[in-house]
C-alpha positions as CSV (number, residue, x, y, z in Angstrom):
1,X,-12.8,4.7,23.9
2,X,-12.5,4.2,20.2
3,X,-14.8,1.6,19.0
4,X,-13.9,0.3,15.4
5,X,-15.0,-2.6,13.3
6,X,-12.5,-4.7,11.6
7,X,-13.1,-7.0,8.6
8,X,-10.7,-8.6,6.3
9,X,-10.4,-10.3,2.7
10,X,-13.9,-10.0,1.4
11,X,-12.5,-11.2,-2.0
12,X,-15.6,-9.8,-3.8
13,X,-16.7,-10.7,-7.2
14,X,-19.7,-9.6,-9.0
15,X,-20.9,-12.8,-10.0
16,X,-20.3,-16.4,-9.4
17,X,-18.6,-17.7,-6.4
18,X,-15.1,-18.1,-4.8
19,X,-14.3,-21.5,-3.7
20,X,-17.8,-22.4,-3.2
21,X,-18.6,-19.3,-1.3
22,X,-20.9,-16.4,-2.4
23,X,-18.9,-13.1,-1.4
24,X,-22.1,-11.1,-2.0
25,X,-24.1,-12.9,0.4
26,X,-21.4,-13.2,3.1
27,X,-20.5,-9.4,2.8
28,X,-24.1,-8.4,3.1
29,X,-24.7,-10.5,6.2
30,X,-21.5,-8.8,7.6
31,X,-22.8,-5.3,6.8
32,X,-26.4,-6.3,8.2
33,X,-24.8,-7.2,11.5
34,X,-22.6,-4.1,11.6
35,X,-25.6,-2.0,11.0
36,X,-27.9,-3.8,13.5
37,X,-25.3,-4.1,16.3
38,X,-22.5,-1.9,16.0
39,X,-23.8,1.4,14.4
40,X,-22.0,3.3,17.3
41,X,-18.5,2.4,15.8
42,X,-16.4,5.2,14.5
43,X,-15.4,3.4,11.4
44,X,-15.0,-0.1,9.7
45,X,-11.4,-1.1,8.6
46,X,-11.2,-3.6,5.7
47,X,-7.7,-5.1,5.7
48,X,-7.0,-5.9,2.0
49,X,-8.2,-8.1,-0.8
50,X,-11.1,-6.2,-1.2
51,X,-12.0,-8.0,-4.7
52,X,-10.8,-11.4,-5.8
53,X,-10.1,-10.6,-9.7
54,X,-9.1,-6.8,-9.5
55,X,-11.6,-5.7,-12.3
56,X,-13.6,-2.5,-12.6
57,X,-16.9,-4.3,-12.6
58,X,-16.2,-6.0,-9.3
59,X,-14.9,-2.8,-7.6
60,X,-18.0,-1.0,-8.8
61,X,-20.4,-3.5,-7.4
62,X,-18.3,-3.8,-4.3
63,X,-18.6,0.0,-3.6
64,X,-22.4,-0.2,-4.0
65,X,-22.8,-3.0,-1.3
66,X,-20.2,-1.2,1.0
67,X,-22.1,2.1,0.6
68,X,-24.8,0.3,2.7
69,X,-22.7,0.5,5.9
70,X,-24.0,2.9,8.4
71,X,-20.4,3.7,9.5
72,X,-17.6,5.0,7.2
73,X,-15.1,2.3,5.9
74,X,-11.5,2.4,5.5
75,X,-10.4,0.3,2.5
76,X,-7.1,-1.2,2.3
77,X,-5.1,-3.0,-0.5
78,X,-4.1,-6.7,-0.6
79,X,-2.3,-8.9,-3.1
80,X,-5.6,-9.5,-5.0
81,X,-6.3,-5.7,-5.5
82,X,-5.4,-3.4,-8.4
83,X,-4.3,0.0,-7.0
84,X,-5.3,2.2,-9.9
85,X,-9.0,0.8,-10.1
86,X,-9.0,0.6,-6.2
87,X,-8.2,4.5,-6.0
88,X,-10.9,5.3,-8.7
89,X,-13.8,3.4,-7.2
90,X,-13.1,3.3,-3.3
91,X,-12.7,6.1,-0.8
92,X,-9.2,6.4,0.1
93,X,-8.4,9.0,2.9
94,X,-6.6,12.1,1.6
95,X,-3.8,12.0,4.3
96,X,-1.7,9.3,2.5
97,X,0.9,8.3,0.0
98,X,0.3,9.3,-3.7
99,X,1.7,6.0,-5.2
100,X,0.6,3.6,-2.7
101,X,-2.8,3.0,-0.7
102,X,-1.1,3.8,2.7
103,X,-2.6,6.6,4.9
104,X,-3.1,7.7,8.6
105,X,-6.3,8.5,10.5
106,X,-6.1,10.5,13.6
107,X,-8.5,9.7,16.4
108,X,-8.6,11.0,20.2
109,X,-7.4,7.6,21.2
110,X,-4.5,7.0,19.0
111,X,-3.3,7.1,15.5
112,X,-4.5,4.5,13.0
113,X,-2.0,3.6,10.2
114,X,-3.2,1.5,7.3
115,X,-0.3,0.2,5.2
116,X,0.1,-0.9,1.6
117,X,2.1,-4.3,1.6
118,X,1.4,-5.4,-2.0
119,X,4.0,-6.6,-4.2
120,X,2.4,-6.6,-7.7
121,X,2.4,-9.8,-9.3
122,X,2.9,-11.6,-6.3
123,X,0.7,-13.2,-3.5
124,X,3.6,-12.4,-1.1
125,X,4.2,-8.9,0.3
126,X,6.8,-6.5,0.4
127,X,7.6,-2.9,2.0
128,X,9.9,-0.9,-0.1
129,X,12.3,1.9,1.2
130,X,9.6,4.6,0.0
131,X,6.8,3.1,2.2
132,X,9.3,2.6,5.0
133,X,10.5,6.3,4.9
134,X,6.8,7.3,5.1
135,X,6.2,5.0,8.0
136,X,9.3,6.1,9.9
137,X,8.1,9.8,9.5
138,X,4.6,8.9,10.8
139,X,6.2,7.3,13.9
140,X,8.5,10.1,14.5
141,X,5.6,12.6,14.3
142,X,3.5,10.5,16.7
143,X,5.9,10.7,19.7
144,X,3.9,9.7,22.7
145,X,0.6,9.3,20.8
146,X,-0.4,5.4,20.5
147,X,-0.1,4.0,17.2
148,X,-2.3,1.2,15.8
149,X,-0.8,-0.5,12.6
150,X,-3.3,-2.5,10.1
151,X,-1.8,-4.3,7.2
152,X,-2.5,-7.0,4.9
153,X,0.7,-9.4,4.8
154,X,2.3,-10.5,8.1
155,X,5.8,-9.6,8.6
156,X,6.5,-12.7,10.7
157,X,6.2,-16.3,10.7
158,X,3.0,-17.6,12.0
159,X,3.6,-21.2,12.3
160,X,1.3,-21.6,9.3
161,X,3.6,-23.7,6.9
162,X,1.6,-22.9,3.6
163,X,0.7,-19.3,4.4
164,X,4.1,-18.5,5.8
165,X,5.5,-18.8,2.2
166,X,3.4,-15.6,1.3
167,X,4.5,-13.3,4.1
168,X,6.0,-9.7,3.8
169,X,9.3,-10.6,2.2
170,X,11.4,-8.0,4.1
171,X,9.4,-8.5,7.5
172,X,12.6,-8.4,9.6
173,X,13.5,-4.9,8.5
174,X,9.9,-3.8,9.0
175,X,9.8,-5.2,12.5
176,X,13.0,-3.7,13.5
177,X,11.9,-0.3,12.5
178,X,8.6,-0.8,14.7
179,X,10.8,-2.1,17.6
180,X,12.4,1.4,17.9
181,X,9.2,3.2,18.8
182,X,7.3,2.8,22.2
183,X,4.3,4.4,20.6
184,X,3.6,1.0,18.3
185,X,0.9,-0.6,20.5
186,X,-0.6,-3.2,18.4
187,X,-0.6,-4.8,14.8
188,X,-3.6,-6.1,13.0
189,X,-3.1,-8.4,10.0
190,X,-5.1,-9.8,7.3
191,X,-4.2,-12.2,4.3
192,X,-4.1,-15.6,6.3
193,X,-7.7,-16.2,6.8
194,X,-7.1,-17.6,10.2
195,X,-7.4,-16.1,13.7
196,X,-4.1,-15.9,15.6
197,X,-2.7,-13.7,18.4
198,X,0.9,-13.4,19.7
199,X,3.8,-10.9,20.2
200,X,6.7,-10.1,18.0
201,X,9.6,-8.0,19.3
202,X,7.5,-7.3,22.1
203,X,4.4,-6.0,19.9
204,X,1.1,-7.7,20.3
205,X,-0.5,-8.8,17.1
206,X,-3.6,-10.4,15.9
207,X,-4.8,-11.9,12.4
208,X,-8.4,-11.9,11.3
209,X,-10.6,-14.7,9.6
210,X,-11.9,-13.6,6.1
211,X,-15.4,-12.5,5.8
212,X,-15.8,-14.9,2.9
213,X,-13.9,-18.3,3.4
214,X,-11.3,-19.6,5.9
215,X,-8.0,-21.4,5.4
216,X,-7.7,-24.8,7.1
217,X,-5.6,-25.2,10.3
218,X,-2.1,-26.4,9.5
219,X,-2.9,-30.0,11.0
220,X,-3.8,-32.3,9.2
221,X,-1.1,-31.3,6.9
222,X,-2.3,-29.6,3.4
223,X,-0.7,-27.9,0.5
224,X,-2.0,-25.5,-2.2
225,X,-2.7,-28.4,-4.7
226,X,-5.1,-30.1,-1.8
227,X,-6.3,-26.7,-0.6
228,X,-10.0,-26.7,0.3
229,X,-11.6,-24.1,2.6
230,X,-12.3,-25.1,6.2
231,X,-15.8,-25.3,7.1
232,X,-15.8,-22.7,9.7
233,X,-17.9,-19.7,9.8
234,X,-16.6,-16.1,9.0
235,X,-15.8,-13.4,11.7
236,X,-15.6,-9.8,12.2
237,X,-13.5,-8.0,14.7
238,X,-15.0,-5.6,17.3
239,X,-12.2,-3.3,18.5
240,X,-12.3,-1.1,21.7
241,X,-9.3,1.0,22.1
242,X,-8.4,3.8,24.6
243,X,-5.4,4.9,26.5
244,X,-3.3,2.1,25.0
245,X,-5.9,-0.4,26.1
246,X,-6.9,-2.9,23.2
247,X,-9.8,-5.2,23.4
248,X,-10.6,-7.3,20.2
249,X,-13.7,-9.5,20.0
250,X,-14.0,-12.0,17.1
251,X,-17.6,-12.1,16.3
252,X,-19.5,-14.5,14.2
253,X,-22.1,-12.8,12.0
254,X,-23.6,-15.8,10.1
255,X,-23.6,-19.6,10.0
256,X,-21.0,-21.3,7.9
257,X,-23.8,-22.5,5.6
258,X,-24.8,-19.1,4.7
259,X,-23.7,-18.5,1.2
260,X,-22.0,-21.7,0.6
261,X,-22.6,-24.5,-1.9
262,X,-22.5,-27.1,1.0
């Protein structure tokens, strides 16, 4: 059985807060929880938006905090990230693409694919033909090996009216490719800062709360002009995977009030 930790959207900054939340205190609380309760995990996957501003100072400070994890971490790129600085400061596995933060990790219980859905200059995502070709090759080579895919942008509608405007632009083509391969067992998605589970084209998926702040539920209605984070605590995901079995536990690691301005 593979045990892994999944966290998403730390939106780290070296100073100040982000929407009334302190990313340093929140991330440290997550790391302390992992080190105390889940040190037996194989690794911790962080599904994008590693930093909030994309600066070298923020990445350097983030790396120092993440080095406090007792388990290895697998960083992924989101719309707030800078690919060049990311690659210079964070440990990107060697079995990946040269121009994108997209890579694979082999485990005895299946193949982990960490995808790059970033579209520079946009909060929405995309998946170009170059990345799609890499993905098709990885799925072809996997054959009967179970494949678990982590990504930042959702390739499908999630019934979240505001967040659905910032999904992967060519999600239908992406999902069409996945549907060709029975080896694809589960999708794990960041970006939306809300916990949602479902299936799309017969493939189960889950999204994750941010380790920093949460987006409100779609009702009562809101828009980006009226946006304010929900007063909900952050979560980690604890994954147990084996023989195409997937168990995901959403775990609260601190109280909502920890690291907030009220």
